[in-house]
N, CA, C and O atoms as a GROMACS GRO file, in nm:
protein
  540
    1MET      N    1  11.418  13.151   1.340
    1MET     CA    2  11.482  13.263   1.405
    1MET      C    3  11.385  13.382   1.399
    1MET      O    4  11.327  13.411   1.294
    2LYS      N    5  11.369  13.449   1.512
    2LYS     CA    6  11.281  13.566   1.519
    2LYS      C    7  11.356  13.690   1.470
    2LYS      O    8  11.478  13.689   1.456
    3ILE      N    9  11.280  13.796   1.444
    3ILE     CA   10  11.338  13.918   1.388
    3ILE      C   11  11.444  13.979   1.479
    3ILE      O   12  11.545  14.031   1.431
    4GLY      N   13  11.423  13.973   1.610
    4GLY     CA   14  11.522  14.025   1.704
    4GLY      C   15  11.652  13.947   1.698
    4GLY      O   16  11.760  14.005   1.708
    5GLN      N   17  11.642  13.818   1.681
    5GLN     CA   18  11.761  13.734   1.669
    5GLN      C   19  11.835  13.763   1.538
    5GLN      O   20  11.958  13.768   1.536
    6LEU      N   21  11.760  13.782   1.431
    6LEU     CA   22  11.821  13.816   1.303
    6LEU      C   23  11.890  13.952   1.312
    6LEU      O   24  11.998  13.972   1.256
    7SER      N   25  11.827  14.043   1.381
    7SER     CA   26  11.885  14.176   1.401
    7SER      C   27  12.017  14.165   1.477
    7SER      O   28  12.116  14.226   1.438
    8GLU      N   29  12.018  14.087   1.583
    8GLU     CA   30  12.139  14.068   1.662
    8GLU      C   31  12.249  14.001   1.582
    8GLU      O   32  12.366  14.040   1.590
    9ALA      N   33  12.212  13.900   1.505
    9ALA     CA   34  12.311  13.823   1.428
    9ALA      C   35  12.375  13.904   1.316
    9ALA      O   36  12.488  13.878   1.278
   10THR      N   37  12.303  14.002   1.265
   10THR     CA   38  12.352  14.078   1.149
   10THR      C   39  12.392  14.221   1.181
   10THR      O   40  12.461  14.284   1.101
   11GLY      N   41  12.349  14.272   1.295
   11GLY     CA   42  12.377  14.412   1.329
   11GLY      C   43  12.289  14.509   1.254
   11GLY      O   44  12.319  14.628   1.246
   12VAL      N   45  12.179  14.460   1.198
   12VAL     CA   46  12.085  14.542   1.122
   12VAL      C   47  11.963  14.565   1.210
   12VAL      O   48  11.915  14.472   1.276
   13SER      N   49  11.912  14.687   1.211
   13SER     CA   50  11.798  14.719   1.296
   13SER      C   51  11.674  14.642   1.252
   13SER      O   52  11.660  14.602   1.137
   14ILE      N   53  11.586  14.622   1.347
   14ILE     CA   54  11.458  14.555   1.318
   14ILE      C   55  11.381  14.635   1.214
   14ILE      O   56  11.318  14.578   1.125
   15ARG      N   57  11.386  14.765   1.224
   15ARG     CA   58  11.317  14.850   1.126
   15ARG      C   59  11.369  14.825   0.985
   15ARG      O   60  11.292  14.814   0.890
   16SER      N   61  11.502  14.816   0.972
   16SER     CA   62  11.561  14.790   0.840
   16SER      C   63  11.522  14.651   0.790
   16SER      O   64  11.493  14.634   0.671
   17LEU      N   65  11.521  14.553   0.878
   17LEU     CA   66  11.481  14.418   0.837
   17LEU      C   67  11.337  14.418   0.786
   17LEU      O   68  11.306  14.352   0.686
   18ARG      N   69  11.251  14.489   0.853
   18ARG     CA   70  11.111  14.499   0.806
   18ARG      C   71  11.106  14.567   0.669
   18ARG      O   72  11.028  14.527   0.582
   19TYR      N   73  11.190  14.668   0.649
   19TYR     CA   74  11.196  14.736   0.520
   19TYR      C   75  11.246  14.640   0.411
   19TYR      O   76  11.189  14.635   0.302
   20TYR      N   77  11.351  14.565   0.442
   20TYR     CA   78  11.402  14.468   0.345
   20TYR      C   79  11.292  14.368   0.307
   20TYR      O   80  11.278  14.330   0.190
   21GLU      N   81  11.217  14.328   0.404
   21GLU     CA   82  11.107  14.234   0.377
   21GLU      C   83  11.001  14.300   0.289
   21GLU      O   84  10.951  14.239   0.195
   22GLN      N   85  10.968  14.423   0.320
   22GLN     CA   86  10.871  14.498   0.240
   22GLN      C   87  10.918  14.512   0.095
   22GLN      O   88  10.837  14.509   0.002
   23GLN      N   89  11.049  14.526   0.076
   23GLN     CA   90  11.107  14.540  -0.058
   23GLN      C   91  11.126  14.406  -0.129
   23GLN      O   92  11.168  14.401  -0.244
   24GLY      N   93  11.094  14.298  -0.059
   24GLY     CA   94  11.106  14.165  -0.119
   24GLY      C   95  11.247  14.107  -0.117
   24GLY      O   96  11.276  14.011  -0.187
   25LEU      N   97  11.335  14.166  -0.036
   25LEU     CA   98  11.473  14.118  -0.030
   25LEU      C   99  11.488  13.998   0.063
   25LEU      O  100  11.571  13.910   0.038
   26ILE      N  101  11.409  13.993   0.169
   26ILE     CA  102  11.408  13.878   0.259
   26ILE      C  103  11.263  13.836   0.279
   26ILE      O  104  11.171  13.913   0.255
   27ALA      N  105  11.246  13.712   0.323
   27ALA     CA  106  11.110  13.660   0.344
   27ALA      C  107  11.101  13.599   0.483
   27ALA      O  108  11.198  13.546   0.537
   28SER      N  109  10.983  13.607   0.538
   28SER     CA  110  10.959  13.545   0.668
   28SER      C  111  10.828  13.468   0.660
   28SER      O  112  10.747  13.485   0.568
   29THR      N  113  10.810  13.385   0.758
   29THR     CA  114  10.680  13.322   0.775
   29THR      C  115  10.624  13.374   0.906
   29THR      O  116  10.698  13.415   0.995
   30ARG      N  117  10.492  13.371   0.918
   30ARG     CA  118  10.429  13.420   1.041
   30ARG      C  119  10.386  13.302   1.127
   30ARG      O  120  10.325  13.207   1.078
   31GLN      N  121  10.418  13.311   1.252
   31GLN     CA  122  10.371  13.212   1.348
   31GLN      C  123  10.226  13.244   1.383
   31GLN      O  124  10.175  13.349   1.345
   32ALA      N  125  10.162  13.156   1.453
   32ALA     CA  126  10.022  13.177   1.492
   32ALA      C  127  10.006  13.303   1.576
   32ALA      O  128   9.902  13.368   1.571
   33ASN      N  129  10.108  13.338   1.653
   33ASN     CA  130  10.101  13.458   1.736
   33ASN      C  131  10.137  13.585   1.659
   33ASN      O  132  10.138  13.694   1.717
   34GLY      N  133  10.166  13.572   1.529
   34GLY     CA  134  10.196  13.688   1.446
   34GLY      C  135  10.343  13.723   1.436
   34GLY      O  136  10.380  13.811   1.358
   35TYR      N  137  10.428  13.655   1.512
   35TYR     CA  138  10.571  13.682   1.506
   35TYR      C  139  10.628  13.635   1.373
   35TYR      O  140  10.587  13.533   1.318
   36ARG      N  141  10.723  13.713   1.324
   36ARG     CA  142  10.795  13.673   1.203
   36ARG      C  143  10.903  13.572   1.240
   36ARG      O  144  10.968  13.584   1.344
   37THR      N  145  10.920  13.474   1.155
   37THR     CA  146  11.033  13.382   1.170
   37THR      C  147  11.109  13.376   1.038
   37THR      O  148  11.050  13.379   0.930
   38TYR      N  149  11.240  13.366   1.050
   38TYR     CA  150  11.327  13.367   0.934
   38TYR      C  151  11.410  13.240   0.931
   38TYR      O  152  11.442  13.183   1.036
   39SER      N  153  11.444  13.196   0.812
   39SER     CA  154  11.529  13.078   0.799
   39SER      C  155  11.673  13.118   0.833
   39SER      O  156  11.707  13.236   0.831
   40PRO      N  157  11.756  13.020   0.865
   40PRO     CA  158  11.897  13.050   0.891
   40PRO      C  159  11.967  13.116   0.771
   40PRO      O  160  12.065  13.189   0.789
   41LEU      N  161  11.918  13.092   0.651
   41LEU     CA  162  11.972  13.154   0.530
   41LEU      C  163  11.953  13.306   0.532
   41LEU      O  164  12.024  13.378   0.460
   42ALA      N  165  11.860  13.355   0.611
   42ALA     CA  166  11.834  13.500   0.616
   42ALA      C  167  11.957  13.578   0.662
   42ALA      O  168  11.976  13.692   0.620
   43VAL      N  169  12.039  13.518   0.748
   43VAL     CA  170  12.160  13.587   0.794
   43VAL      C  171  12.252  13.613   0.675
   43VAL      O  172  12.301  13.725   0.658
   44GLU      N  173  12.275  13.512   0.593
   44GLU     CA  174  12.360  13.528   0.475
   44GLU      C  175  12.299  13.630   0.378
   44GLU      O  176  12.371  13.710   0.319
   45THR      N  177  12.169  13.626   0.364
   45THR     CA  178  12.101  13.720   0.274
   45THR      C  179  12.117  13.863   0.323
   45THR      O  180  12.148  13.952   0.244
   46VAL      N  181  12.097  13.886   0.450
   46VAL     CA  182  12.110  14.021   0.506
   46VAL      C  183  12.256  14.069   0.496
   46VAL      O  184  12.280  14.186   0.468
   47GLU      N  185  12.351  13.980   0.517
   47GLU     CA  186  12.492  14.018   0.502
   47GLU      C  187  12.520  14.059   0.358
   47GLU      O  188  12.595  14.154   0.335
   48ALA      N  189  12.462  13.990   0.262
   48ALA     CA  190  12.479  14.027   0.121
   48ALA      C  191  12.415  14.163   0.094
   48ALA      O  192  12.473  14.246   0.024
   49ILE      N  193  12.298  14.186   0.149
   49ILE     CA  194  12.230  14.315   0.133
   49ILE      C  195  12.317  14.427   0.188
   49ILE      O  196  12.333  14.531   0.124
   50LYS      N  197  12.375  14.406   0.306
   50LYS     CA  198  12.463  14.507   0.365
   50LYS      C  199  12.581  14.537   0.274
   50LYS      O  200  12.617  14.653   0.256
   51LEU      N  201  12.642  14.434   0.217
   51LEU     CA  202  12.754  14.452   0.126
   51LEU      C  203  12.714  14.540   0.008
   51LEU      O  204  12.785  14.634  -0.026
   52TYR      N  205  12.601  14.510  -0.053
   52TYR     CA  206  12.558  14.584  -0.171
   52TYR      C  207  12.514  14.727  -0.136
   52TYR      O  208  12.535  14.819  -0.215
   53LEU      N  209  12.454  14.745  -0.021
   53LEU     CA  210  12.419  14.881   0.021
   53LEU      C  211  12.546  14.962   0.043
   53LEU      O  212  12.549  15.082   0.012
   54ASN      N  213  12.651  14.899   0.096
   54ASN     CA  214  12.778  14.969   0.118
   54ASN      C  215  12.849  15.001  -0.013
   54ASN      O  216  12.939  15.085  -0.016
   55LEU      N  217  12.810  14.936  -0.121
   55LEU     CA  218  12.861  14.971  -0.254
   55LEU      C  219  12.782  15.084  -0.316
   55LEU      O  220  12.811  15.128  -0.428
   56GLY      N  221  12.680  15.131  -0.243
   56GLY     CA  222  12.601  15.243  -0.291
   56GLY      C  223  12.481  15.203  -0.376
   56GLY      O  224  12.418  15.289  -0.438
   57LEU      N  225  12.449  15.075  -0.378
   57LEU     CA  226  12.335  15.030  -0.458
   57LEU      C  227  12.206  15.050  -0.380
   57LEU      O  228  12.206  15.053  -0.257
   58THR      N  229  12.097  15.065  -0.452
   58THR     CA  230  11.966  15.080  -0.390
   58THR      C  231  11.905  14.942  -0.367
   58THR      O  232  11.949  14.843  -0.426
   59THR      N  233  11.806  14.936  -0.282
   59THR     CA  234  11.739  14.808  -0.259
   59THR      C  235  11.673  14.758  -0.388
   59THR      O  236  11.663  14.638  -0.410
   60GLU      N  237  11.628  14.850  -0.471
   60GLU     CA  238  11.568  14.810  -0.599
   60GLU      C  239  11.673  14.744  -0.688
   60GLU      O  240  11.645  14.641  -0.751
   61GLN      N  241  11.792  14.802  -0.694
   61GLN     CA  242  11.899  14.742  -0.774
   61GLN      C  243  11.938  14.605  -0.718
   61GLN      O  244  11.958  14.510  -0.793
   62ILE      N  245  11.948  14.597  -0.586
   62ILE     CA  246  11.986  14.472  -0.521
   62ILE      C  247  11.882  14.364  -0.549
   62ILE      O  248  11.917  14.249  -0.574
   63ALA      N  249  11.756  14.400  -0.546
   63ALA     CA  250  11.649  14.304  -0.569
   63ALA      C  251  11.660  14.239  -0.706
   63ALA      O  252  11.616  14.125  -0.726
   64GLY      N  253  11.719  14.311  -0.802
   64GLY     CA  254  11.730  14.258  -0.937
   64GLY      C  255  11.825  14.140  -0.951
   64GLY      O  256  11.816  14.065  -1.048
   65PHE      N  257  11.916  14.122  -0.855
   65PHE     CA  258  12.011  14.011  -0.869
   65PHE      C  259  12.034  13.933  -0.740
   65PHE      O  260  12.110  13.836  -0.741
   66LEU      N  261  11.971  13.970  -0.632
   66LEU     CA  262  11.999  13.908  -0.502
   66LEU      C  263  11.973  13.758  -0.502
   66LEU      O  264  12.054  13.681  -0.450
   67THR      N  265  11.863  13.715  -0.558
   67THR     CA  266  11.831  13.572  -0.560
   67THR      C  267  11.940  13.494  -0.631
   67THR      O  268  11.982  13.388  -0.584
   68CYS      N  269  11.986  13.546  -0.743
   68CYS     CA  270  12.094  13.479  -0.818
   68CYS      C  271  12.220  13.471  -0.734
   68CYS      O  272  12.284  13.366  -0.730
   69VAL      N  273  12.256  13.579  -0.668
   69VAL     CA  274  12.379  13.582  -0.588
   69VAL      C  275  12.371  13.485  -0.471
   69VAL      O  276  12.469  13.420  -0.437
   70ILE      N  277  12.255  13.475  -0.411
   70ILE     CA  278  12.238  13.384  -0.296
   70ILE      C  279  12.246  13.239  -0.343
   70ILE      O  280  12.301  13.154  -0.273
   71GLN      N  281  12.192  13.210  -0.460
   71GLN     CA  282  12.189  13.073  -0.511
   71GLN      C  283  12.319  13.033  -0.580
   71GLN      O  284  12.353  12.914  -0.583
   72ASN      N  285  12.391  13.128  -0.634
   72ASN     CA  286  12.515  13.103  -0.709
   72ASN      C  287  12.624  13.194  -0.655
   72ASN      O  288  12.605  13.265  -0.557
   73LYS      N  289  12.738  13.191  -0.720
   73LYS     CA  290  12.842  13.287  -0.688
   73LYS      C  291  12.812  13.415  -0.766
   73LYS      O  292  12.754  13.410  -0.875
   74GLU      N  293  12.852  13.527  -0.711
   74GLU     CA  294  12.828  13.656  -0.774
   74GLU      C  295  12.882  13.660  -0.917
   74GLU      O  296  12.819  13.716  -1.006
   75ALA      N  297  12.999  13.601  -0.938
   75ALA     CA  298  13.063  13.603  -1.070
   75ALA      C  299  12.979  13.534  -1.177
   75ALA      O  300  12.998  13.559  -1.296
   76PHE      N  301  12.887  13.449  -1.136
   76PHE     CA  302  12.805  13.375  -1.232
   76PHE      C  303  12.666  13.437  -1.251
   76PHE      O  304  12.580  13.376  -1.314
   77CYS      N  305  12.645  13.555  -1.198
   77CYS     CA  306  12.517  13.624  -1.213
   77CYS      C  307  12.534  13.736  -1.314
   77CYS      O  308  12.594  13.839  -1.284
   78ALA      N  309  12.480  13.717  -1.430
   78ALA     CA  310  12.496  13.814  -1.539
   78ALA      C  311  12.435  13.949  -1.505
   78ALA      O  312  12.474  14.050  -1.564
   79GLU      N  313  12.342  13.953  -1.413
   79GLU     CA  314  12.273  14.077  -1.379
   79GLU      C  315  12.361  14.174  -1.299
   79GLU      O  316  12.332  14.294  -1.295
   80VAL      N  317  12.467  14.124  -1.237
   80VAL     CA  318  12.546  14.204  -1.145
   80VAL      C  319  12.634  14.306  -1.217
   80VAL      O  320  12.633  14.425  -1.183
   81MET      N  321  12.710  14.263  -1.316
   81MET     CA  322  12.808  14.351  -1.380
   81MET      C  323  12.746  14.477  -1.440
   81MET      O  324  12.803  14.585  -1.422
   82PRO      N  325  12.633  14.470  -1.511
   82PRO     CA  326  12.573  14.594  -1.563
   82PRO      C  327  12.534  14.692  -1.453
   82PRO      O  328  12.543  14.813  -1.471
   83VAL      N  329  12.489  14.640  -1.340
   83VAL     CA  330  12.454  14.727  -1.227
   83VAL      C  331  12.579  14.796  -1.174
   83VAL      O  332  12.577  14.916  -1.146
   84TYR      N  333  12.687  14.721  -1.160
   84TYR     CA  334  12.813  14.778  -1.115
   84TYR      C  335  12.863  14.885  -1.214
   84TYR      O  336  12.908  14.992  -1.172
   85GLU      N  337  12.855  14.855  -1.342
   85GLU     CA  338  12.902  14.950  -1.443
   85GLU      C  339  12.822  15.080  -1.439
   85GLU      O  340  12.880  15.188  -1.448
   86ARG      N  341  12.690  15.069  -1.425
   86ARG     CA  342  12.607  15.190  -1.416
   86ARG      C  343  12.639  15.269  -1.290
   86ARG      O  344  12.645  15.392  -1.294
   87LYS      N  345  12.659  15.200  -1.180
   87LYS     CA  346  12.691  15.267  -1.053
   87LYS      C  347  12.826  15.338  -1.064
   87LYS      O  348  12.840  15.451  -1.018
   88LEU      N  349  12.923  15.272  -1.123
   88LEU     CA  350  13.055  15.333  -1.138
   88LEU      C  351  13.048  15.457  -1.227
   88LEU      O  352  13.112  15.558  -1.198
   89ALA      N  353  12.970  15.450  -1.335
   89ALA     CA  354  12.954  15.567  -1.423
   89ALA      C  355  12.887  15.682  -1.347
   89ALA      O  356  12.924  15.798  -1.364
   90GLU      N  357  12.789  15.649  -1.264
   90GLU     CA  358  12.722  15.750  -1.182
   90GLU      C  359  12.821  15.816  -1.086
   90GLU      O  360  12.820  15.938  -1.069
   91ILE      N  361  12.904  15.736  -1.023
   91ILE     CA  362  13.003  15.789  -0.929
   91ILE      C  363  13.104  15.878  -1.002
   91ILE      O  364  13.143  15.983  -0.951
   92GLU      N  365  13.145  15.836  -1.120
   92GLU     CA  366  13.241  15.916  -1.198
   92GLU      C  367  13.180  16.052  -1.233
   92GLU      O  368  13.250  16.154  -1.227
   93ARG      N  369  13.051  16.055  -1.269
   93ARG     CA  370  12.985  16.183  -1.297
   93ARG      C  371  12.980  16.269  -1.171
   93ARG      O  372  13.003  16.390  -1.178
   94GLN      N  373  12.952  16.208  -1.058
   94GLN     CA  374  12.948  16.282  -0.933
   94GLN      C  375  13.085  16.338  -0.897
   94GLN      O  376  13.095  16.450  -0.846
   95ILE      N  377  13.190  16.262  -0.923
   95ILE     CA  378  13.326  16.310  -0.895
   95ILE      C  379  13.356  16.433  -0.980
   95ILE      O  380  13.413  16.530  -0.929
   96VAL      N  381  13.318  16.431  -1.107
   96VAL     CA  382  13.339  16.547  -1.194
   96VAL      C  383  13.264  16.668  -1.138
   96VAL      O  384  13.319  16.777  -1.129
   97GLN      N  385  13.139  16.648  -1.100
   97GLN     CA  386  13.058  16.758  -1.046
   97GLN      C  387  13.118  16.809  -0.916
   97GLN      O  388  13.129  16.930  -0.896
   98LEU      N  389  13.157  16.720  -0.828
   98LEU     CA  390  13.215  16.761  -0.700
   98LEU      C  391  13.349  16.833  -0.719
   98LEU      O  392  13.380  16.927  -0.647
   99THR      N  393  13.427  16.788  -0.815
   99THR     CA  394  13.554  16.855  -0.844
   99THR      C  395  13.528  16.998  -0.891
   99THR      O  396  13.600  17.090  -0.852
  100GLN      N  397  13.428  17.016  -0.974
  100GLN     CA  398  13.394  17.151  -1.021
  100GLN      C  399  13.344  17.238  -0.906
  100GLN      O  400  13.382  17.354  -0.895
  101ILE      N  401  13.261  17.181  -0.822
  101ILE     CA  402  13.212  17.256  -0.705
  101ILE      C  403  13.328  17.294  -0.614
  101ILE      O  404  13.334  17.406  -0.564
  102ARG      N  405  13.422  17.202  -0.594
  102ARG     CA  406  13.539  17.229  -0.511
  102ARG      C  407  13.620  17.345  -0.570
  102ARG      O  408  13.661  17.436  -0.498
  103THR      N  409  13.643  17.340  -0.699
  103THR     CA  410  13.717  17.448  -0.766
  103THR      C  411  13.644  17.581  -0.750
  103THR      O  412  13.707  17.682  -0.721
  104ASN      N  413  13.513  17.580  -0.769
  104ASN     CA  414  13.434  17.703  -0.753
  104ASN      C  415  13.445  17.757  -0.610
  104ASN      O  416  13.458  17.878  -0.591
  105LEU      N  417  13.440  17.670  -0.512
  105LEU     CA  418  13.452  17.714  -0.372
  105LEU      C  419  13.591  17.772  -0.344
  105LEU      O  420  13.603  17.876  -0.278
  106ILE      N  421  13.694  17.707  -0.393
  106ILE     CA  422  13.830  17.757  -0.372
  106ILE      C  423  13.845  17.895  -0.435
  106ILE      O  424  13.901  17.986  -0.374
  107ASP      N  425  13.794  17.910  -0.559
  107ASP     CA  426  13.802  18.041  -0.626
  107ASP      C  427  13.724  18.146  -0.549
  107ASP      O  428  13.771  18.259  -0.534
  108ARG      N  429  13.608  18.111  -0.501
  108ARG     CA  430  13.525  18.208  -0.426
  108ARG      C  431  13.592  18.247  -0.296
  108ARG      O  432  13.592  18.364  -0.259
  109MET      N  433  13.650  18.150  -0.226
  109MET     CA  434  13.719  18.179  -0.101
  109MET      C  435  13.839  18.270  -0.126
  109MET      O  436  13.865  18.361  -0.047
  110ALA      N  437  13.912  18.246  -0.234
  110ALA     CA  438  14.027  18.332  -0.267
  110ALA      C  439  13.982  18.474  -0.297
  110ALA      O  440  14.047  18.570  -0.255
  111ALA      N  441  13.870  18.487  -0.369
  111ALA     CA  442  13.818  18.621  -0.400
  111ALA      C  443  13.776  18.693  -0.272
  111ALA      O  444  13.802  18.812  -0.257
  112LEU      N  445  13.711  18.622  -0.181
  112LEU     CA  446  13.668  18.684  -0.055
  112LEU      C  447  13.788  18.724   0.031
  112LEU      O  448  13.788  18.831   0.092
  113THR      N  449  13.888  18.639   0.035
  113THR     CA  450  14.008  18.669   0.112
  113THR      C  451  14.078  18.792   0.056
  113THR      O  452  14.121  18.879   0.131
  114ALA      N  453  14.088  18.799  -0.077
  114ALA     CA  454  14.151  18.915  -0.140
  114ALA      C  455  14.073  19.042  -0.109
  114ALA      O  456  14.132  19.147  -0.082
  115GLU      N  457  13.941  19.033  -0.114
  115GLU     CA  458  13.857  19.150  -0.083
  115GLU      C  459  13.874  19.191   0.063
  115GLU      O  460  13.882  19.310   0.094
  116GLN      N  461  13.878  19.095   0.152
  116GLN     CA  462  13.897  19.126   0.294
  116GLN      C  463  14.032  19.193   0.316
  116GLN      O  464  14.042  19.288   0.395
  117ASN      N  465  14.135  19.146   0.249
  117ASN     CA  466  14.268  19.205   0.264
  117ASN      C  467  14.270  19.348   0.214
  117ASN      O  468  14.332  19.435   0.276
  118ARG      N  469  14.203  19.375   0.101
  118ARG     CA  470  14.197  19.513   0.049
  118ARG      C  471  14.123  19.603   0.147
  118ARG      O  472  14.166  19.716   0.173
  119THR      N  473  14.012  19.554   0.200
  119THR     CA  474  13.933  19.633   0.295
  119THR      C  475  14.013  19.660   0.421
  119THR      O  476  14.012  19.772   0.472
  120THR      N  477  14.082  19.561   0.471
  120THR     CA  478  14.164  19.577   0.590
  120THR      C  479  14.273  19.679   0.566
  120THR      O  480  14.300  19.763   0.652
  121CYS      N  481  14.338  19.675   0.450
  121CYS     CA  482  14.444  19.770   0.418
  121CYS      C  483  14.390  19.912   0.406
  121CYS      O  484  14.455  20.006   0.449
  122GLU      N  485  14.272  19.927   0.349
  122GLU     CA  486  14.212  20.061   0.336
  122GLU      C  487  14.178  20.117   0.473
  122GLU      O  488  14.195  20.236   0.498
  123GLU      N  489  14.130  20.030   0.563
  123GLU     CA  490  14.093  20.075   0.697
  123GLU      C  491  14.216  20.115   0.779
  123GLU      O  492  14.209  20.205   0.862
  124CYS      N  493  14.328  20.046   0.755
  124CYS     CA  494  14.447  20.077   0.835
  124CYS      C  495  14.532  20.187   0.773
  124CYS      O  496  14.634  20.225   0.829
  125GLY      N  497  14.490  20.236   0.658
  125GLY     CA  498  14.559  20.349   0.598
  125GLY      C  499  14.674  20.311   0.508
  125GLY      O  500  14.749  20.399   0.465
  126THR      N  501  14.690  20.185   0.479
  126THR     CA  502  14.796  20.147   0.386
  126THR      C  503  14.742  20.149   0.246
  126THR      O  504  14.621  20.143   0.223
  127ASN      N  505  14.834  20.157   0.152
  127ASN     CA  506  14.792  20.168   0.013
  127ASN      C  507  14.874  20.070  -0.068
  127ASN      O  508  14.995  20.088  -0.083
  128ASP      N  509  14.809  19.966  -0.120
  128ASP     CA  510  14.879  19.870  -0.202
  128ASP      C  511  14.877  19.907  -0.350
  128ASP      O  512  14.941  19.841  -0.431
  129ASP      N  513  14.804  20.012  -0.385
  129ASP     CA  514  14.791  20.053  -0.524
  129ASP      C  515  14.908  20.145  -0.559
  129ASP      O  516  14.916  20.257  -0.509
  130PRO      N  517  15.002  20.098  -0.644
  130PRO     CA  518  15.119  20.181  -0.675
  130PRO      C  519  15.085  20.307  -0.754
  130PRO      O  520  15.167  20.399  -0.758
  131LYS      N  521  14.969  20.316  -0.817
  131LYS     CA  522  14.930  20.434  -0.896
  131LYS      C  523  14.891  20.549  -0.804
  131LYS      O  524  14.899  20.666  -0.842
  132ARG      N  525  14.848  20.515  -0.684
  132ARG     CA  526  14.806  20.621  -0.591
  132ARG      C  527  14.924  20.658  -0.503
  132ARG      O  528  15.002  20.572  -0.461
  133SER      N  529  14.936  20.784  -0.476
  133SER     CA  530  15.049  20.826  -0.390
  133SER      C  531  14.997  20.847  -0.249
  133SER      O  532  14.881  20.883  -0.228
  134GLU      N  533  15.085  20.824  -0.154
  134GLU     CA  534  15.050  20.844  -0.013
  134GLU      C  535  15.054  20.992   0.016
  134GLU      O  536  15.140  21.061  -0.038
  135PRO      N  537  14.965  21.046   0.099
  135PRO     CA  538  14.968  21.189   0.136
  135PRO      C  539  15.082  21.223   0.228
  135PRO      O  540  15.098  21.339   0.267
   0.00000   0.00000   0.00000
């Protein structure tokens, strides 16, 4: 199967397939004319790569267990679970950080809104300060 056919079969761009090959995730052989050819197993391999990329893993992380997963079931690859655990811990840290950023933004927006309301009231001649008397 040529690279264009693999691209069509998997929905992955030719550029990405070349990158996967460069990273050692898939392999091809070269024909005499220089064209890459891939085994039918390459479709399954690329589908697995897509799955792991969608889990947020890097190609480097995927490379650490891809051969095992292709040859066996994922559940029987000892390398997979530690990668998942590290990724989940990373996501949990990001959630904490994003929650704090969200809180900071909400507080800042409330402060800006309050300041705008005070400025608007001062411009229109109203006085929300009970200590000050109206003329």
